N, C-alpha and C positions, 0 to 999 in steps of 0.2 A: 621328220624322220628321214634317215638316209640309209640306203642299203644297196648292195651291188646288183647289177643286172645279170641276165643270163649270159651275156657276152663275156663279162668279167669272170664269171665262174668257169665258163668253158675254156677261156684262155689260161686260167690257172690250172685247170685239170689237164689240158692238152700239153702245156709246157712242162709240167712236172715229169712225165715219162721220158721226154726227150732229154731233159737235164740229167735224169737218173741214168740214162744210157751213156751220156758223155762221161759221167762219173765212174761207171763201170769199165768203160774202155780205157780211160786214163785217170788214174787216181788224183792227178793234180787238177782235174776239171770238176771236182766235187762241188766247187763254189758256184757252178752254173745253176744249180737248183735254187739256192737262196737268192742268187742274182736275178733269176727269172721272176721269182715271187716279188722281189723288191721292185723290179721294173713294172710289173702289173700294179703293185701298190702305188707307185708314183703316178702311173696313168690314172688310177682311180682318184687319187688326190687332185691331180690336175683337172680331171673331168668335173669333180665336185666344185672346184673354184670357178670354172668357166660356166657352170650351169646357173640358171636364174635363181635369185635368192627369195625365199619365202617371206622375208621381212619387207621386201619391196612389192609384195603382192597386194592388190586392191580388188575387191569383188563388189560389184553392184548387182542387186537382185530386183527382179520385177516378177511378182507372183500374184495370182488372182486372189481377190479378197474372199471369194466364196466359190464353192464348186457345187454342181447339181448332180444328184444321184442319177446315173444313166447318161450323163453328159461327160464333158472333159474340159480341161483348161490348159494353159500354156505358161510354163515358168521359164523366164529368161535370165541368164547370168552373164554379166560382162566382167571378164577377168583381165586385169591390166597390171603389167610390170612397170612401176613408176621409174625405176632406175636399174642400171646394171644390165647384164646380158639377158637376152630373151630366148627361150627354148624354141626349137622348131615346131613342136606340137605338145599339147597338154591333154592328158586323159582326165575325164570328169565323170564322177559318179554322184548322183543325187540320192541321199538317204531320207526315207520317209517312214512314217509309222504304217502298220498293216492296213489302215483304211484307205491309203492312197498308193497307187502303182505308178511309178515313173517309167515312161517309155520314150526312147530305148533306155535300158538300165545303165548302159555305159556309153559315153561318147568321146570322140577324139576331135579336137579343134585345132586349127592352125592360126598363127598370128596375123593381124592386120593393123599396122600402126601401133605396135606394142600391146595390142589388145586381142583377146579371144572372146568370141561370142558363143555361148552354149545354150541350147534350148531343149526342154524336156516336156513331153506331153503328159499331163497329170490326169489319170483315169481313176475316179473314186470307186471303191469297192463296196463301201458301206456308208450309211448316213452317220453323222456324229461329228465330233471335233477332231478333224484330221490335223496333221502337223508335219512340216518339213523340218527335219532335225539337223542335217549337216550336208555340206558339199565337200566331197573328197577330190583332191587335185594331186596329180603326180606328173612328173616330167623327167626326161633323161638329159644328161649332159651332151655336149657336142661329140664326144668320143663314144657315147653309148655304153659307158662302163658303170654308171651310178644312177640310181633313181633318187629323186627328191620327192617327198610326199608331205602334204599338209592338209589339215582339216579346217574348214571354215564353219563354225557353228551358226545355225540359222535360227532355230527355235521359232519358226513361223507358223502360227495357228491358221488353219483354213477350215471354216465350218462347211460341212457337207449337208446340204439341204435337199428336200424334194425338188424335182426338176420343174420349177415354176415357169421359167421362160417357155419351155415346151408346152406346158399346160395352157398358158395364155395364147400362144401361137395357134395351137389346135383349136382352142375355144373361138378365137377370132375368125379362123378359117370356117368353122362350122356356123358362125353367125352370118356368113356371107349370103347375100341374096341369091347368088348363083349356085349355091349348094344344092345337092339332090334332095328331093322330097324324102322325109324320113330321117335325114341327117342335118336338118336345119331347124332353127328356132321358129315356132309359130309366130305369125304376125300378132301384134298386140290386139288388133281388132279383126273380126271376121272369121276367126278360126277357133275360138274357144267355146266355153259353155256358159259363161256369165253374161247376162243381158246387158247390152251397152246402150243401144239407141234404135230408133226407127228411121228408115230411109226409104225413099221412093224406089219401087221395084222397077228394074230395067231388064231388058232382054238379056238372057244369059245367067241370071241369078237363079239360085235353087228355089223351086216353087214351094218346097217344104218349109222354107223359112218365112213364108207370107203370113202375116198376122191378119186373119180374116175379120176379126171383130173390129180392129182399128181401121182396117180398110173400108168396112161398111160405114163406120162412123164418119170418116173423112171423105168418102166418095172417091178414093183412088187407092190403088194397090200399094200397100206399105209392107216392107220386109224387115224382120228383126235382124239386128246386127249384134254379134256377140264379141266378147273379148276373152282372152285367156284368164282363167280363174287364178287368183294369186293366194299367197299365204298358206300354201300347203306345207306340211312339215316333212322334211326329208332327213332321215337319220342314217348316217354312214357308219356302219358297225364293222370295225377292222379287227380281224383276228391277228395278233402279233405273236402267237405261240411258236413252238419249235418247227412245225411243218411249214409255216409261212416265212420262217427265217432262212429256209433253204433256197439256194439260187435257182433261177429259171432263166435260161438263155443269157447268162452272164450277170444277172441282177437279182437280188433277193425278191421273193414273191411279195413281201410286205411293201417294198419300195414301189413295185409296179402297181399294187393295190392303192397305195397312197397317191400316186400320180393320177390314176383313174378317178379316185375319189375327189381329188382337188379339181380336176377338170369338170366333173359333174357339179361340185359345189359352186364353181365360178358361174356356170350356166344357170343353175338354179337361182342364185342370188341376182343375176342379171334379169331373169324373168320376173322375180318378185316373190319366190318361195323362200321359206326359212330352212336353214340347214344346221344340223348338230352333228358332233363327232362322238363316237363311242369306241374305245379300244379295250381289248381284253386278251388275257392268256389264261393262266390258272385262276385269275380273279380279275375283275374290272380294273383297268389302269387309267382310263381317261373317260370322262363323261361331261359333256357340255350342254348347256341350254341351247335351244335353237336361236340362231341369229339371222338378221335380215339386212339387206343392203349390200352393194358391192364393196363398200368400205370394210365390211366384216371379213372379207376374204383374207386380209393380212393376218387377222387373229387366227383363223382356221389354219393358215399356213404355218404359223409359229407353233401352234399346238400339235399339228401333224408331225413337225420336225422333231418333237420331243418323244415320239413313240419309239421305244427301244426294241431291239431284237431280244427275243427271249428263248431260252432253252426249255421252258416248261410246257407241258401238255395243256392244251386248251380245255377249259372247263365250260362246256356249253350250257350246262344246267344253271350254274351260278350266274354266268354272264347274261344269257338271254332272259332269265327270270328277273334279274336286276333291271335290265333294259325295259322289259315290259312293265315293270312296276313304276318306272319313272315317266312313262309316256301318258299324258292326260287326254290326248285326242288321237283320232285315227291318223296314222302316218305311213309314209312309204319308208320301209326299212331296207336298206341296201346292205347285204351281208357279204363281206369279202373273207373267204376262208378256204382252207384245204383240209382234206382228211386223208389219213394214212391207213386206217384199219376199220373193220366193220363195227367194232364197239363204239368208237367215237362217232361214226356215221349214224348209228342208231340213236345215240344221245342227241345229236344235232337235229335229226329228223323229228324226234319227239318234242323237243323244245321249240322248234320252228312251227310245229303243228299248233302249239299254244298261241304263238304270236299271230298266226294267220287268221285266227278267229275274230280278231279285232282290227288287225292292220294288214296292209299290203306288203308282201315280202318280195324283194328282188334279189336273187341269189347269183353271185358272180363266180364263174368257174374259169380259172386260167388254164387254157388247154396246154398240156405238156407234150410238145412236139417231139422232144427227145424220147419220151416213153413210147410214143406212137411209132417212131422210127425203129426203136429196139424191137417192138412187136412185129413190124413189117420186114425186118432185116432177114435176108436169106441165111439160114444157119449153115455153118460149115464144121463146127466143132461141138462137143458136148456142152461147153460153156455157153456157146451161142444159143443152143436149144434151151438151156436153163434160163438164160436171160429173156428170151422171147416168150417162154411160157409164163414167167413171172410178170413181165410187162403186160401180156394179154390178160392175165387174171386181174391185175390192178385196174386196167382200163375197163374190163367188164364190170368190176365192182363199182367203179365210178359211174358208169352208165346206168347201173341199177339204181344207185342213189338219186341220180338226176331224174330218172323216170318216176320214181316214187314222189319226189318233190313236185314234179309237174302235175301228177295226179292229185296232189293235195291242194293245188291252186297257186303254187309258187311260180313266179315268172323267172326264167333262167336266162342268164347271159353267158354264153359259151363262145369264146373267141380266142385266137392266138394272143400271146402276151403283148405283142407290139400293137395290136388293134383293139385291146380291151377297152380303152377310153372311148373311142367313137362308138363301139358296139353298146357300151353302157349308156351313152348319151342317147342313142337311137331308141333303146328300150324305155328310157325315162320319157322321151317325147311321145312314144306310143302310149304310155300310161296317161299322159296329159291329154292326148288327142281323144282317147276313148273315155275320158272322165272316170277312171277307175277309182280315184280317191274321193 
């Protein structure tokens, strides 16, 4: 595509009145107007011939194979003019589908050995199959009178998955021996509830662990050694309804829930527990059997990646009743959800009350710091007062629901969105340490 620049249009517009004035002053100079337009046209034609040719353009692309929700990637483009003139600079725009944001949206690059290097930071907005569709390029001729524009189709698919690298990095950090107590994994022996072996009692050991019968039989003090009990069933129940599809701190709530769930699943599988996934909105969307072993984490990752965003209201009655009917033994059910009105909250409380009769329920609440800031903001206008009152009412209703759940015996994990993973893991380890399952 070829079109004039602003300079060419201004030259034509500014020259026409001058030529018209000459024509009015002397009738024989009326040819000045067409002569001026012809001169500008010749300049545009010359500029078009001296500009780089799109047929000589070659583009090399380097794009990431996969993006992680909440992370980012880098796309690199090498633009080379194989022959002919080379423009002084090239403007580049990367076109992508709505799931991916290219930053900066527009870039200007300068040549180096007949080549231009352009880089774009790719920020995923939603999970799913993202795609880079086209690379738009345009440049001006040496006189600055004409634009040349071309489009390089890309059609490059980029799957957007849960942020697995961050999950594994956080999990390995929490597995560190130097981590603080309450945020590290129990030792396999010495800190659990399942009997492992007898060992000689030495100074510093807990006297409550002494086995007095065996000590009397062997004539020396013997202490019981325990190990972490394994094979507990952990069910990760993810609400993927309309409320969980809304963004929180730049990322949909369901994506933050999936990242926290996968972090917990990785740790549970490392310890030896069994993990299952359950997702629902208006009806159950995903239900898996419990799996064991670290090798099962890849399966859980793929299944979690397929959880779609939904615009339907969550049906807690159908979902939690279905989940309760599928479980054959006492399990730890971790519920990731959000509620927007008192009616849905009442239905959720009623159905969680049925689950807690047989199972242990861990309720995860993503703290909405934006809502808290609106409630604490000093009002200056009537709109500010309205927003603050509404935010305060929503926070009060949320706190009421959390208090009712605590009184029922539900364990609550309430943390900022960025810290929900470690907070959930600490709550799980507390359950293991107190042998609540």
